[in-house]
C-alpha positions in Angstrom: 25.8 -41.6 -10.8 23.3 -38.8 -11.7 23.5 -36.4 -14.9 24.9 -33.2 -14.3 22.3 -30.6 -14.1 21.5 -28.2 -17.3 21.0 -25.3 -15.6 24.4 -23.2 -15.6 23.3 -21.0 -12.2 25.5 -21.8 -9.9 24.0 -22.3 -6.3 24.8 -22.2 -2.7 24.5 -25.7 -0.5 25.2 -25.5 3.3 25.0 -28.7 5.3 24.7 -29.0 8.9 26.4 -32.5 10.1 25.5 -34.5 13.6 26.9 -37.4 14.5 29.8 -40.3 13.5 32.2 -40.6 10.9 29.8 -42.1 8.5 27.6 -39.1 8.8 30.6 -37.2 7.9 31.3 -39.3 4.9 28.2 -39.1 3.6 27.7 -35.6 4.1 31.1 -35.3 1.8 29.3 -37.8 -0.7 26.0 -35.2 -1.0 28.3 -32.1 -1.5 29.9 -34.1 -4.5 26.5 -35.3 -5.8 24.9 -31.9 -5.7 28.2 -30.2 -7.2 27.0 -32.0 -10.2 23.8 -30.1 -10.2 26.0 -26.7 -10.2 25.4 -26.4 -6.2 28.4 -24.6 -4.5 29.1 -25.9 -1.0 29.1 -22.5 1.1 30.4 -21.5 4.7 27.2 -20.0 6.4 23.4 -21.1 6.1 22.7 -17.2 5.1 24.6 -17.8 1.8 22.6 -20.7 0.9 19.8 -21.6 -1.6 19.8 -25.4 -0.1 20.1 -26.5 3.8 20.3 -30.0 4.5 20.5 -31.1 8.4 22.6 -34.8 7.9 21.5 -36.0 11.4 22.3 -38.8 14.0 19.6 -40.5 16.2 21.8 -42.7 17.8 21.3 -40.4 20.9 18.5 -38.1 22.0 20.4 -34.7 21.6 20.9 -34.7 18.2 17.1 -35.2 17.5 16.8 -32.0 19.5 18.9 -30.3 17.7 17.4 -30.9 14.6 14.1 -29.3 15.7 15.8 -26.4 17.3 18.0 -25.7 14.3 15.4 -25.8 11.6 13.7 -23.1 13.9 16.1 -20.6 13.7 15.9 -21.2 9.7 12.5 -19.8 9.8 13.4 -16.0 9.6 16.0 -16.7 6.7 13.1 -19.1 4.9 10.8 -16.0 4.8 13.5 -13.7 3.6 14.8 -16.1 0.7 11.4 -17.8 -0.4 13.2 -20.1 -2.9 15.2 -21.7 0.0 15.0 -25.5 0.3 15.4 -27.0 3.1 15.9 -30.6 4.1 16.6 -33.3 6.5 18.5 -36.5 6.2 20.6 -39.2 7.7 19.4 -41.5 11.0 16.2 -38.9 11.7 14.8 -38.0 8.5 14.9 -42.1 8.5 13.4 -42.6 11.8 11.0 -39.7 11.6 10.5 -39.6 7.7 6.7 -38.0 7.5 6.5 -36.9 10.9 9.2 -34.6 10.6 7.3 -32.5 7.6 4.3 -32.8 9.8 5.3 -31.1 12.6 7.8 -28.4 10.8 6.2 -26.8 8.4 9.4 -24.7 6.7 11.2 -28.4 5.6 10.9 -28.8 2.1 12.0 -32.7 1.7 13.4 -35.5 4.3 15.5 -38.8 3.1 17.2 -41.5 4.4 20.8 -42.9 4.5 19.9 -45.6 1.5 18.7 -42.6 -0.4 21.3 -39.9 -0.7 22.4 -41.2 -4.5 18.7 -40.1 -5.1 19.6 -37.0 -3.9 20.5 -34.8 -7.2 16.6 -36.0 -8.4 14.9 -35.4 -5.0 16.7 -31.6 -5.6 15.2 -31.4 -9.0 12.2 -32.4 -7.7 11.4 -29.7 -5.3 11.1 -27.1 -8.3 7.9 -28.5 -8.5 6.6 -26.9 -5.2 6.0 -30.4 -3.9 7.2 -31.1 -0.2 9.2 -35.1 -0.6 9.8 -37.7 1.6 12.1 -40.3 0.5 13.2 -43.0 2.9 13.3 -46.2 1.5 15.6 -49.1 2.7 17.2 -51.2 -0.2 18.1 -54.4 1.7 18.0 -56.6 -1.1 20.0 -55.0 -3.3 24.1 -55.3 -3.3 25.8 -52.8 -1.5 27.7 -50.7 -4.3 28.9 -47.6 -3.5 31.8 -45.7 -5.2 33.8 -43.3 -2.7 32.9 -39.6 -3.7 34.7 -37.4 -2.3 35.6 -33.9 -4.0 39.1 -33.3 -2.5 40.3 -36.3 -0.4 43.9 -34.7 0.8 45.7 -37.2 2.8 43.4 -38.9 4.7 40.0 -40.3 4.0 36.7 -42.7 4.5 36.3 -45.5 2.9 32.8 -47.2 3.5 32.8 -51.3 3.5 29.8 -52.1 5.2 26.6 -50.4 6.3 23.6 -51.3 8.7 24.1 -53.6 11.5 22.3 -57.3 12.3 23.1 -57.2 16.2 20.2 -55.3 17.4 21.7 -54.3 20.9 18.8 -53.4 23.0 19.7 -49.8 23.1 20.1 -49.0 19.6 18.8 -47.8 16.9 21.1 -48.3 13.3 19.3 -51.6 12.0 16.0 -49.2 12.4 17.7 -46.2 10.5 20.8 -47.4 8.6 19.1 -51.1 7.8 20.0 -54.7 7.7 24.2 -55.5 7.3 25.3 -55.0 3.8 28.5 -55.4 2.9 30.6 -54.5 -0.4 32.2 -56.3 -3.0 36.0 -56.8 -1.9 37.2 -56.0 -5.9 35.2 -52.7 -5.8 36.8 -51.7 -2.5 40.6 -52.2 -4.1 39.4 -50.6 -6.8 38.0 -47.8 -5.0 40.9 -47.3 -2.8 43.7 -47.3 -6.2 41.7 -44.5 -7.6 42.1 -42.5 -4.2 45.7 -43.3 -3.8 45.9 -42.1 -7.8 44.6 -38.7 -6.5 47.6 -38.6 -3.7 45.4 -40.5 -0.7 48.1 -42.1 1.6 45.3 -43.0 4.3 42.0 -44.5 4.5 39.5 -45.8 7.2 37.5 -48.3 6.5 34.0 -47.5 7.9 31.1 -49.4 9.1 28.7 -49.8 12.4 30.4 -52.8 12.7 33.9 -53.2 10.1 34.8 -56.7 11.6 31.4 -58.1 10.4 32.4 -57.6 7.0 31.7 -60.3 4.8 32.1 -60.7 0.7 29.7 -62.4 -1.5 32.9 -64.8 -2.2 33.1 -65.2 1.8 35.9 -63.2 2.3 35.7 -62.0 6.3 37.4 -58.6 7.7 40.8 -59.6 7.9 40.9 -61.4 4.2 39.9 -58.0 3.0 42.0 -56.4 5.4 45.2 -58.6 4.0 43.9 -58.2 0.5 43.9 -54.1 0.9 47.5 -53.9 2.4 48.9 -56.1 -0.7 47.2 -54.7 -3.5 45.6 -51.7 -3.2 48.9 -49.6 -2.8 47.4 -47.5 0.0 50.2 -46.4 2.7 48.4 -46.6 6.0 45.1 -48.5 7.1 42.6 -47.6 9.7 39.0 -48.7 10.7 36.1 -48.3 12.8 34.1 -49.5 14.6 34.7 -53.0 15.9 32.6 -55.1 17.4 34.1 -57.6 20.2 31.7 -60.7 19.5 33.5 -60.7 16.3 37.4 -59.5 17.4 39.4 -62.9 17.0 43.0 -64.1 16.9 42.8 -64.1 12.9 42.4 -60.0 12.9 45.1 -59.6 15.7 47.6 -61.5 13.7 46.7 -59.7 10.3 47.5 -56.2 11.8 50.7 -57.6 13.4 51.7 -59.2 9.9 51.2 -55.6 8.0 52.4 -53.5 11.0 52.5 -50.5 10.3 50.6 -50.7 6.9 47.6 -51.5 9.6 47.7 -48.6 12.2 48.2 -49.3 16.2 44.9 -48.1 17.0 41.9 -50.1 17.6 38.3 -48.7 18.7 36.2 -51.7 20.5 33.1 -50.4 22.0 32.4 -52.4 25.7 29.5 -50.4 26.7 29.4 -51.8 30.3 31.6 -53.4 32.1 28.7 -55.6 33.9 28.1 -59.2 32.7 24.2 -58.9 33.5 24.0 -55.6 31.8 25.5 -56.8 28.8 23.0 -59.5 28.5 20.3 -57.3 28.6 22.2 -55.0 25.9 22.3 -58.4 23.7 25.8 -57.5 23.2 27.3 -61.2 23.0 30.0 -61.2 25.5 30.4 -61.1 28.8 32.8 -58.6 30.7 35.1 -62.0 31.2 35.0 -62.6 27.2 35.8 -58.4 26.4 38.6 -58.7 29.0 40.1 -62.2 27.3 40.3 -60.0 24.3 42.1 -57.3 24.9 44.7 -59.3 26.6 45.1 -60.9 23.3 44.8 -57.7 21.7 47.8 -56.2 23.9 49.9 -59.3 24.0 49.7 -59.4 20.2 50.0 -55.6 19.5 52.4 -54.5 22.1 52.2 -50.3 21.6 48.4 -50.3 20.4 46.3 -47.9 21.4 43.0 -48.4 22.6 39.6 -46.6 22.9 36.3 -47.7 23.7 32.5 -46.5 24.5 30.4 -46.4 27.3 26.8 -46.0 28.7 26.2 -45.3 31.8 22.4 -45.4 33.6 20.9 -48.5 31.2 17.8 -49.0 32.1 18.0 -51.2 35.3 21.5 -50.8 36.1 22.5 -50.5 39.7 25.0 -49.1 41.5 27.0 -51.7 41.8 27.1 -52.9 38.0 27.8 -49.0 37.5 31.3 -49.8 39.5 32.2 -52.5 37.5 32.0 -50.2 34.0 34.4 -47.8 36.3 36.3 -50.8 37.4 36.8 -51.5 33.8 39.0 -48.8 33.4 41.8 -49.9 35.6 42.2 -53.1 33.6 41.8 -51.8 29.9 44.7 -48.9 29.2 42.1 -47.1 27.2 43.9 -43.8 26.0 40.3 -42.4 25.1 36.5 -42.7 25.8 33.7 -42.0 24.5 30.7 -42.2 27.4 27.3 -41.3 27.3 24.2 -41.4 29.7 22.0 -43.6 28.3 19.1 -42.5 26.4 15.8 -44.1 25.2 15.7 -44.1 21.5 12.5 -45.4 19.5 11.8 -48.8 18.5 14.4 -50.0 20.4 13.5 -52.5 23.0 15.1 -50.7 25.9 13.4 -47.5 25.5 10.1 -49.7 26.5 11.6 -51.0 29.9 10.0 -49.5 33.3 13.3 -49.3 35.1 15.2 -45.9 33.9 17.5 -44.5 36.2 16.9 -40.9 37.1 18.7 -38.3 35.1 20.2 -36.8 38.1 21.9 -40.5 38.6 23.0 -40.6 34.7 24.7 -37.0 35.2 26.5 -37.9 38.5 28.1 -41.5 37.0 29.0 -40.1 33.9 30.8 -37.1 35.6 32.5 -39.6 38.2 33.4 -42.3 34.8 35.2 -39.3 32.9 36.6 -37.4 35.6 38.3 -41.2 36.7 39.4 -41.2 33.1 41.2 -37.9 32.8 43.8 -38.9 35.4 44.5 -42.5 33.8 44.6 -40.7 30.3 46.9 -38.1 31.5 49.2 -41.1 33.4 49.4 -42.8 29.6 50.2 -39.5 27.8 52.9 -39.8 30.0 54.7 -42.8 28.3 55.0 -40.7 25.2 57.8 -38.0 25.6 61.1 -39.5 24.3 59.5 -41.8 21.7 60.0 -41.3 18.1 56.5 -41.4 16.0 55.8 -41.9 12.4 53.9 -39.3 11.6 52.0 -38.7 8.7 51.7 -35.0 8.1 48.3 -33.7 6.9 48.1 -30.0 7.2 50.0 -27.0 8.2 48.6 -25.5 11.5 46.7 -22.7 10.9 47.4 -21.3 14.5 51.1 -21.5 14.4 53.3 -20.4 11.5 55.9 -23.0 10.8 54.5 -25.8 12.4 52.6 -28.8 10.6 49.8 -31.3 11.8 49.3 -35.1 11.3 48.6 -38.4 13.1 50.9 -41.5 14.3 49.7 -44.5 13.5 48.3 -44.5 17.3 45.5 -42.4 16.0 47.3 -39.3 18.1 47.5 -35.6 16.6 51.1 -34.9 16.7 52.1 -31.1 16.1 56.0 -30.4 15.2 57.9 -27.8 13.3 58.0 -28.6 9.7 57.5 -26.9 6.0 54.0 -26.8 4.1 56.1 -29.5 1.7 56.0 -32.3 4.3 52.0 -32.6 3.8 51.4 -35.8 2.6 54.7 -37.0 4.0 55.7 -39.9 6.7 57.9 -38.2 9.0 59.7 -40.0 12.3 58.8 -36.9 15.2 60.4 -37.5 18.5 57.6 -36.3 21.2 58.8 -33.8 23.8 55.3 -32.7 25.8 52.2 -35.1 25.6 48.5 -34.3 26.3 45.7 -37.2 26.0 44.9 -36.6 22.6 47.5 -34.2 21.6 51.5 -34.4 21.3 54.2 -32.1 20.9 57.2 -32.9 19.1 60.6 -32.1 17.0 61.1 -33.8 13.5 63.7 -36.6 13.8 66.6 -36.2 11.5 67.6 -39.2 9.8 
């Protein structure tokens, strides 16, 4: 851990976060580390002495956002000459010194593997030098204690970092490195400390959490079993799973420790066509995926499913796209995250010439989302009348006397209740349901 800064002057830090839950967790870690250096989180860039853009480069749009957002700070920098601006995350790793070259007002760039070096990096800026630090630590053990200022009821815990799958559309191995797993004992101890601070639910994070493998040979199912028995945590979630690594052992483990291990699985399929999946280097066919989905639904009745989908992958024909569309009729996805394919640097697919036009990608995406919207509303109709156990996370700021929590199916639930219920698990009978949000009344026991 870094030493606390000798300076007693509190300065403001503003972090703008793009991308996945891992980036959100990384930003919280940055805030905690910088707090040790006497930086206080502020709510706007105008209040900051230090601005960090924690970026994502999995898709093209966030990269453009980085250039656009930094450009908006040009006037602010002229008004506050001592303001320091940096870019971290995947774009920082991917672009490295090119960002410093192309954006003159940037002071520093760093990658995901260098977050713990951030306090020292910021200290170096006082010399007036611009800094780029984006070096992988592939050969080192993955050791990281969860750092969170105010964990609240629910928080994230990283268990893996990086990825070895090299899907042809994905930049993650080039921005977060090869797969590394934390020691299982460290994870148990980490979660116990969070439980002591009042945390009731943790979400295990990784690019592919079910690829987890400890130095002692413990797989993901064994890790879940150990956490359920030893950590003292009330609820366990995890994301994201890879279909090729999802097996019967994992289903059996979830069933055994249900509802402590929550009834929600995010299982990205990306495409419903086997030929496209092969070009993507996903390691399974449509039939393989459907077989695993049936295995999960049979072993965990009532489980909530979500997925990722890409339309317009290079060479994807209309007929192949229709197989993705038809997949929605076979797997009851309560939510989907659908995107147009965008070429990413270093990936194989970016070099292929048979790119689908933007107009066709947009048409396919609109049709896919509209079809799923109707399916999601129909699936939501199954919830009214059910009693769900809701872990209360906060009060509803919009409505007096209403609290908000989540069910084990990862549904946000609003119901009338006192603030004293925060941190408690409450049975709620659902009265009204929408695809991602439910409303109900507290069930008296």
